[in-house]
N, CA and C of each residue as an Amber inpcrd file, in Angstrom:
protein
   438
  -0.0620000 -11.4490000   2.9490000   0.3710000 -10.5430000   1.8970000
  -0.3000000 -10.9590000   0.5930000  -0.3480000 -10.0710000  -0.3040000
  -1.0010000 -10.3370000  -1.5780000  -0.1870000 -11.2910000  -2.4330000
  -0.9040000 -12.0520000  -3.2250000  -0.2710000 -12.9100000  -4.2050000
   0.0230000 -12.0420000  -5.4210000   1.2260000 -11.5430000  -5.5050000
   1.5780000 -10.5770000  -6.5370000   1.4490000 -11.1800000  -7.9340000
   1.5930000 -12.4750000  -8.0640000   1.5250000 -13.1240000  -9.3790000
   0.0950000 -13.4050000  -9.8310000  -0.8750000 -13.1530000  -8.9760000
  -2.2770000 -13.3880000  -9.3320000  -2.6890000 -12.4550000 -10.4720000
  -3.4580000 -12.9750000 -11.4350000  -3.9850000 -12.1750000 -12.5390000
  -5.5090000 -12.1370000 -12.4060000  -6.0990000 -10.9930000 -12.7320000
  -7.5300000 -10.8000000 -12.5480000  -8.1940000 -10.5510000 -13.8910000
  -9.4360000 -11.0020000 -14.0000000 -10.1820000 -10.8280000 -15.2420000
 -10.8050000  -9.4300000 -15.2740000 -11.2430000  -9.0310000 -16.4570000
 -11.9260000  -7.7430000 -16.6110000 -13.2020000  -7.7230000 -15.7740000
 -13.8850000  -8.8490000 -15.6960000 -15.1090000  -8.9260000 -14.8940000
 -14.8220000  -8.6720000 -13.4110000 -13.7000000  -9.1780000 -12.9150000
 -13.3430000  -8.9340000 -11.5190000 -13.0770000  -7.4440000 -11.2810000
 -12.3740000  -6.8020000 -12.1990000 -12.0880000  -5.3690000 -12.0750000
 -13.3860000  -4.5640000 -12.2100000 -14.2670000  -4.9730000 -13.1360000
 -15.5430000  -4.2740000 -13.3370000 -16.4780000  -4.3990000 -12.1360000
 -16.2420000  -5.3820000 -11.2520000 -17.0790000  -5.5660000 -10.0600000
 -16.7210000  -4.5790000  -8.9540000 -15.6250000  -3.8540000  -9.0810000
 -15.1780000  -2.9450000  -8.0160000 -16.0580000  -1.7020000  -7.8450000
 -16.4200000  -0.9680000  -8.9270000 -17.2560000   0.2240000  -8.7180000
 -18.6090000  -0.0610000  -8.0550000 -19.3420000  -1.1110000  -8.4660000
 -20.6100000  -1.3850000  -7.7770000 -20.4390000  -1.7250000  -6.2930000
 -19.2310000  -2.1570000  -5.9190000 -18.9610000  -2.5070000  -4.5220000
 -18.5250000  -1.2900000  -3.7030000 -18.5000000  -0.1090000  -4.3170000
 -18.1940000   1.1090000  -3.5770000 -16.7840000   1.6350000  -3.7310000
 -15.9960000   1.0480000  -4.6110000 -14.6350000   1.5310000  -4.8480000
 -14.6510000   2.6150000  -5.9170000 -13.8160000   3.6260000  -5.7490000
 -13.6110000   4.6250000  -6.7970000 -12.5690000   4.0480000  -7.7450000
 -12.9190000   3.9380000  -9.0160000 -12.0310000   3.3200000 -10.0000000
 -11.7760000   4.3080000 -11.1260000 -10.5010000   4.5700000 -11.3900000
 -10.0860000   5.4110000 -12.5120000  -9.2280000   4.5670000 -13.4300000
  -9.5440000   4.5970000 -14.7130000  -8.8130000   3.7820000 -15.6780000
  -8.3050000   4.6640000 -16.8080000  -7.0210000   4.5280000 -17.0980000
  -6.4010000   5.2740000 -18.1860000  -5.3710000   4.3870000 -18.8710000
  -5.5630000   4.1540000 -20.1380000  -4.5740000   3.4160000 -20.9260000
  -4.1550000   2.0780000 -20.3580000  -5.0810000   1.3180000 -19.8380000
  -4.7530000  -0.0020000 -19.3200000  -4.2950000  -0.0120000 -17.8740000
  -4.2400000   1.1500000 -17.2290000  -3.8830000   1.2420000 -15.8130000
  -5.1390000   1.5750000 -15.0320000  -5.4520000   0.7520000 -14.0440000
  -6.6540000   0.9330000 -13.2310000  -6.2260000   1.2380000 -11.8040000
  -6.6470000   2.4120000 -11.3170000  -6.3560000   2.8120000  -9.9360000
  -7.6420000   2.6730000  -9.1330000  -7.5650000   1.9410000  -8.0420000
  -8.7130000   1.6440000  -7.1910000  -8.5010000   2.3230000  -5.8420000
  -9.4970000   3.0730000  -5.3680000  -9.3640000   3.7820000  -4.0990000
 -10.6090000   3.6270000  -3.2410000 -10.3680000   3.6800000  -1.9200000
 -11.4440000   3.6560000  -0.9330000 -10.8100000   3.8650000   0.4400000
 -11.4770000   4.5720000   1.3210000 -11.0000000   4.8180000   2.6950000
  -9.6500000   5.5350000   2.7520000  -9.2720000   6.2780000   1.7260000
  -7.9640000   6.9300000   1.7280000  -6.8280000   5.9860000   1.3940000
  -7.1680000   4.8350000   0.8540000  -6.1840000   3.8240000   0.4700000
  -6.3570000   3.5100000  -1.0080000  -5.3900000   2.8390000  -1.5960000
  -5.5080000   2.5220000  -3.0070000  -4.6140000   1.3800000  -3.4370000
  -4.8330000   0.9400000  -4.6620000  -4.0360000  -0.0900000  -5.3120000
  -4.0850000   0.1900000  -6.8060000  -3.1820000  -0.4190000  -7.5430000
  -3.1380000  -0.1880000  -8.9920000  -2.9860000  -1.5090000  -9.7220000
  -3.7090000  -1.6180000 -10.8190000  -3.6630000  -2.8010000 -11.6780000
  -3.2820000  -2.3530000 -13.0880000  -2.5430000  -3.1910000 -13.7970000
  -2.2000000  -2.9140000 -15.2030000  -2.6510000  -4.0860000 -16.0590000
  -3.1860000  -3.7380000 -17.2280000  -3.6280000  -4.7720000 -18.1700000
  -2.4110000  -5.4170000 -18.8050000  -2.4260000  -6.7270000 -18.8680000
  -1.3440000  -7.4890000 -19.4880000  -1.7120000  -7.7800000 -20.9400000
  -0.7690000  -8.2140000 -21.7580000  -1.0700000  -8.4950000 -23.1640000
  -2.1960000  -9.5150000 -23.3720000  -2.4060000 -10.4070000 -22.3850000
  -3.4770000 -11.4040000 -22.5370000  -4.8520000 -10.8740000 -22.0980000
  -4.9340000  -9.5680000 -21.7530000  -6.2090000  -8.9540000 -21.3990000
  -6.5750000  -9.0670000 -19.9330000  -5.7630000  -9.7430000 -19.1580000
  -6.0100000  -9.8400000 -17.7170000  -5.3010000  -8.6720000 -17.0240000
  -5.4910000  -8.5550000 -15.7260000  -4.8960000  -7.4500000 -14.9650000
  -3.9950000  -7.9990000 -13.8670000  -2.8420000  -7.3570000 -13.7050000
  -1.9510000  -7.7150000 -12.6100000  -1.8160000  -6.5190000 -11.6780000
  -1.6490000  -6.7880000 -10.3900000  -1.5100000  -5.7180000  -9.4220000
  -0.0700000  -5.2110000  -9.4470000   0.0930000  -3.9290000  -9.7400000
   1.4300000  -3.3380000  -9.7990000   1.7180000  -2.4570000  -8.5870000
   0.7030000  -2.0230000  -7.8780000   0.8520000  -1.3120000  -6.6030000
  -0.0050000  -2.0440000  -5.5890000   0.6440000  -2.6360000  -4.5900000
  -0.0890000  -3.3450000  -3.5520000  -0.9410000  -2.3700000  -2.7460000
  -1.9920000  -2.8440000  -2.0980000  -2.8290000  -1.9570000  -1.2970000
  -1.9860000  -1.1620000  -0.3030000  -2.2050000   0.1370000  -0.3050000
  -1.4330000   1.0270000   0.5530000  -2.2180000   2.2880000   0.8440000
  -1.7140000   3.0770000   1.7520000  -2.3320000   4.3540000   2.1120000
  -1.9170000   5.3890000   1.0770000  -2.8510000   6.2530000   0.7020000
  -2.5610000   7.3240000  -0.2480000  -2.3970000   8.6230000   0.5300000
  -1.3340000   9.3430000   0.2400000  -1.0660000  10.6290000   0.8910000
  -0.7180000  11.6490000  -0.1780000  -1.4690000  12.7290000  -0.2340000
  -1.2080000  13.7610000  -1.2360000  -1.3290000  13.2440000  -2.6520000
  -2.2060000  12.2680000  -2.8600000  -2.4010000  11.6880000  -4.1850000
  -1.3360000  10.6780000  -4.5810000  -0.3880000  10.3870000  -3.6860000
   0.7040000   9.4600000  -3.9830000   0.5720000   8.1830000  -3.1680000
   0.9660000   7.0640000  -3.7670000   1.0350000   5.8120000  -3.0320000
   2.1830000   5.9170000  -2.0220000   2.0150000   5.2700000  -0.8850000
   3.0570000   5.2790000   0.1360000   3.5680000   3.8650000   0.3710000
   4.6810000   3.7950000   1.0770000   5.1930000   2.5140000   1.5650000
   5.1570000   2.5930000   3.0850000   4.6750000   1.5440000   3.7330000
   4.6130000   1.5080000   5.1830000   5.9730000   1.0590000   5.7100000
   6.5190000   1.8560000   6.6280000   7.8610000   1.6100000   7.1490000
   7.8160000   1.4950000   8.6590000   8.3520000   0.4120000   9.1890000
   8.4930000   0.2230000  10.6280000   9.8790000   0.6980000  11.0090000
   9.9530000   1.8330000  11.7140000  11.2350000   2.4050000  12.1230000
  11.6240000   1.9520000  13.5200000  10.9530000   0.9550000  14.0460000
  11.3020000   0.4160000  15.3470000  10.5290000   1.0540000  16.4790000
  10.3880000   2.3400000  16.4490000   9.6850000   3.0560000  17.5110000
   8.3370000   3.5810000  17.0430000   8.1110000   3.5860000  15.7300000
   6.8600000   4.0780000  15.1590000   6.7710000   3.6280000  13.7110000
   5.5480000   3.5430000  13.2100000   5.3510000   3.2610000  11.7950000
   5.2210000   4.5930000  11.0550000   5.8200000   4.6430000   9.8620000
   5.7760000   5.8380000   9.0390000   5.2760000   5.4860000   7.6560000
   4.8080000   6.5080000   6.9500000   4.4620000   6.3940000   5.5410000
   5.5610000   7.0940000   4.7680000   6.1300000   6.4160000   3.7920000
   7.1290000   7.0180000   2.9110000   6.4740000   7.2520000   1.5700000
   6.4010000   8.5150000   1.1670000   5.8280000   8.8440000  -0.1300000
   6.8910000   8.7250000  -1.2020000   6.4520000   8.6110000  -2.4460000
   7.4010000   8.4680000  -3.5560000   8.2470000   9.7190000  -3.7460000
   7.8160000  10.8560000  -3.1990000   8.6260000  12.0730000  -3.2770000
   9.6410000  12.1440000  -2.1350000   9.7150000  11.0950000  -1.3070000
  10.6990000  11.0110000  -0.2360000  10.2240000  11.5300000   1.1080000
   9.0450000  12.1210000   1.1780000   8.5620000  12.6510000   2.4470000
   8.1620000  11.5260000   3.3880000   8.4600000  11.7360000   4.6700000
   8.1510000  10.7820000   5.7270000   7.0520000  11.3720000   6.5930000
   5.9690000  10.6080000   6.7790000   4.8370000  11.0490000   7.5890000
   4.5220000   9.9720000   8.6150000   4.1600000  10.3450000   9.8370000
   3.7780000   9.3180000  10.8100000   2.4840000   8.6320000  10.3780000
   2.4400000   7.3240000  10.5230000   1.2280000   6.5670000  10.2020000
   0.2890000   6.6320000  11.4060000  -0.9440000   7.0100000  11.1520000
  -1.9410000   7.1150000  12.2120000  -2.6960000   5.7960000  12.3670000
  -3.1820000   5.5460000  13.5700000  -3.9390000   4.3170000  13.8230000
  -5.1470000   4.2250000  12.9000000  -5.8150000   5.3570000  12.6530000
  -6.9930000   5.3430000  11.7780000  -6.6010000   4.9630000  10.3440000
  -5.4290000   5.3940000   9.8910000  -4.9720000   5.0370000   8.5430000
  -4.6950000   3.5350000   8.4550000  -4.0730000   2.9780000   9.4840000
  -3.7760000   1.5470000   9.4840000  -5.0630000   0.7260000   9.5300000
  -6.0580000   1.2160000  10.2800000  -7.3600000   0.5410000  10.3200000
  -8.0160000   0.5840000   8.9460000  -7.9690000   1.7520000   8.2970000
  -8.5570000   1.8750000   6.9580000  -7.8300000   1.0170000   5.9360000
  -6.5210000   0.8850000   6.0740000  -5.7580000   0.0320000   5.1670000
  -6.1990000  -1.4190000   5.3010000  -6.4050000  -1.8650000   6.5240000
  -6.8640000  -3.2390000   6.7400000  -8.2580000  -3.4320000   6.1420000
  -9.1630000  -2.4480000   6.3480000 -10.5170000  -2.5290000   5.7770000
 -10.4620000  -2.5640000   4.2520000  -9.6520000  -1.6770000   3.6670000
  -9.5040000  -1.6240000   2.2150000  -9.0190000  -2.9710000   1.6850000
  -8.0000000  -3.5050000   2.3150000  -7.4150000  -4.7730000   1.9060000
  -8.4550000  -5.8960000   1.9540000  -9.1910000  -5.9690000   3.0520000
 -10.2010000  -7.0230000   3.1900000 -11.3320000  -6.8590000   2.1820000
 -11.8000000  -5.6300000   1.9790000 -12.8750000  -5.3900000   1.0140000
 -12.4350000  -5.7060000  -0.4090000 -11.2250000  -5.3000000  -0.7630000
 -10.7020000  -5.5640000  -2.1070000 -10.5660000  -7.0570000  -2.3460000
 -10.0270000  -7.7670000  -1.3850000  -9.9000000  -9.2270000  -1.5010000
 -11.2700000  -9.8800000  -1.6770000 -12.2380000  -9.4180000  -0.9130000
 -13.5750000  -9.9940000  -0.9710000 -14.1880000  -9.8240000  -2.3590000
 -14.1060000  -8.6200000  -2.9110000 -14.7020000  -8.3630000  -4.2270000
 -13.9670000  -9.1360000  -5.3210000 -12.6500000  -9.2590000  -5.2010000
 -11.8770000  -9.9900000  -6.2110000 -11.9720000 -11.5070000  -6.0370000
 -12.5990000 -11.9540000  -4.9540000 -12.7860000 -13.3860000  -4.7350000
 -11.5570000 -14.0870000  -4.1930000 -10.7010000 -13.3620000  -3.4800000
  -9.4980000 -13.9520000  -2.8970000  -9.7270000 -14.2300000  -1.4190000
  -9.1490000 -15.3020000  -0.9010000  -9.3240000 -15.5890000   0.5250000
  -8.5270000 -14.6240000   1.4000000  -9.0330000 -14.3900000   2.6000000
  -8.3160000 -13.6290000   3.6110000  -7.9910000 -14.5980000   4.7330000
  -6.7470000 -14.6690000   5.1130000  -6.3210000 -15.6060000   6.1350000
  -6.2050000 -14.9140000   7.4860000  -6.4680000 -15.6610000   8.5330000
  -6.4960000 -15.1170000   9.8870000  -5.2210000 -14.3480000  10.2330000
  -4.0700000 -14.9360000   9.9770000  -2.8110000 -14.3050000  10.3800000
  -2.5510000 -13.0040000   9.6230000  -3.1790000 -12.8010000   8.4860000
  -3.0060000 -11.5590000   7.7360000  -3.8040000 -10.4210000   8.3500000
  -4.7870000 -10.7320000   9.1710000  -5.6140000  -9.7100000   9.7850000
  -5.1390000  -9.2900000  11.1640000  -4.0060000  -9.8250000  11.6070000
  -3.5360000  -9.5240000  12.9570000  -2.8750000  -8.1650000  13.0830000
  -2.4010000  -7.5980000  12.0010000  -1.7470000  -6.3040000  12.0890000
  -1.3130000  -5.8220000  10.7260000  -0.6480000  -4.6950000  10.7070000
  -0.1890000  -4.1020000   9.4570000   1.1500000  -4.7090000   9.0580000
   1.2600000  -5.0700000   7.8000000   2.5090000  -5.5940000   7.2810000
   3.2900000  -4.4310000   6.6800000   4.5010000  -4.2320000   7.1630000
   5.3160000  -3.1290000   6.6800000   6.1340000  -3.5700000   5.4750000
   6.2400000  -2.6780000   4.5170000   7.0350000  -2.9540000   3.3350000
   8.5210000  -2.8290000   3.6480000   8.8540000  -1.9610000   4.5950000
  10.2430000  -1.7310000   4.9820000  10.3910000  -1.8380000   6.4900000
  11.5090000  -2.3670000   6.9430000  11.8690000  -2.3530000   8.3540000
  13.3490000  -2.0300000   8.4200000  13.6910000  -0.9260000   9.0590000
  15.0930000  -0.5230000   9.2150000  15.2030000   0.2780000  10.4860000
  15.7820000  -0.3200000  11.5100000  15.8510000   0.4090000  12.7700000
  16.9730000  -0.1030000  13.6680000  18.1100000  -0.4280000  13.1270000
  19.2510000  -0.8210000  13.9310000  19.7830000   0.4290000  14.6280000
  19.8970000   0.4020000  15.9340000  20.3210000   1.5800000  16.6730000
  21.7910000   1.5090000  17.1230000  22.5750000   0.5440000  16.6420000
  23.9750000   0.4450000  17.0210000  24.7750000   1.3850000  16.1260000
  25.3740000   2.3930000  16.7330000  26.1020000   3.4130000  15.9950000
  27.1990000   2.7870000  15.1470000  27.2420000   3.2310000  13.8920000
  28.2690000   2.7400000  12.9740000  27.8410000   1.5750000  12.1100000
  26.6990000   0.9610000  12.4110000  26.2010000  -0.1430000  11.5910000
  25.1430000   0.3720000  10.6370000  24.9770000  -0.3240000   9.4980000
  23.9040000   0.0860000   8.5760000  22.5610000   0.0620000   9.3030000
  21.8020000   1.1390000   9.1410000  20.5040000   1.2330000   9.7950000
  20.5330000   2.0640000  11.0540000  21.7200000   2.5260000  11.4700000
  21.7790000   3.3010000  12.7110000  21.0720000   4.6480000  12.5870000
  20.9450000   5.1700000  11.3710000  20.1580000   6.3810000  11.1110000
  19.0640000   5.9610000  10.1260000  17.8990000   5.5700000  10.6610000
  16.8600000   4.9850000   9.8110000  16.4650000   5.8370000   8.6100000
  16.3490000   7.1610000   8.7700000  15.9460000   8.0020000   7.6430000
  16.9140000   7.8650000   6.4800000  18.2070000   7.8070000   6.7700000
  19.2090000   7.6600000   5.6990000  19.0940000   6.2960000   5.0360000
  18.8020000   5.2760000   5.8240000  18.7130000   3.9110000   5.3060000
  17.6320000   3.7790000   4.2460000  16.4840000   4.4330000   4.4630000
  15.3650000   4.2930000   3.5320000  15.2090000   5.5040000   2.6120000
  16.0590000   6.4980000   2.7590000  16.0140000   7.6710000   1.8820000
  14.8900000   8.6430000   2.1880000  14.4970000   8.7050000   3.4740000
  13.4120000   9.6020000   3.8760000  13.9310000  11.0130000   4.0770000
  13.0830000  11.9770000   3.7250000  13.4000000  13.3880000   3.9330000
  12.5470000  13.9000000   5.0760000  13.1670000  14.5430000   6.0240000
  12.4190000  15.1380000   7.1140000  11.7020000  16.3860000   6.6260000
  10.5980000  16.7020000   7.2830000   9.8760000  17.9210000   6.9510000
  10.7630000  19.1170000   7.2600000  10.6110000  20.1960000   6.5160000
  11.3910000  21.4140000   6.7430000  11.0770000  21.9750000   8.1230000
  12.1040000  22.3830000   8.8360000  11.9220000  22.9770000  10.1590000
  11.4980000  24.4150000  10.0190000  10.5920000  24.8430000  10.8960000
  10.0960000  26.2330000  10.8400000  10.9240000  27.1170000  11.7150000
């Protein structure tokens, strides 16, 4: 997992576009994207940058949270929509993560490359216990039925 307390220099952030990342900066907030994934950095008062959105899959222009529902992985968007996570998206997330770490000069450890790390896990199936209805536990909204 990322070292959330790590701070990055302007030179490290400036190295991202030449490495093939799409970088948008507005008012001290830097959004980095590649492979349908993204991360966000904010400038701190000392002029360095801290990561405020960990690397994740982008859906509909929104950052998602990866959720392990026990039987499948889902993407939870900030608008509450739940989407199934595709194998290609998880592969791209791993590539994005490794490429971003490489450009920022951070090490990648073997155990971090073994699979996708979920931000949420809620899948207790015992009726009456918290987590028995996973969508309610994480506040996911199902797609409208046709």
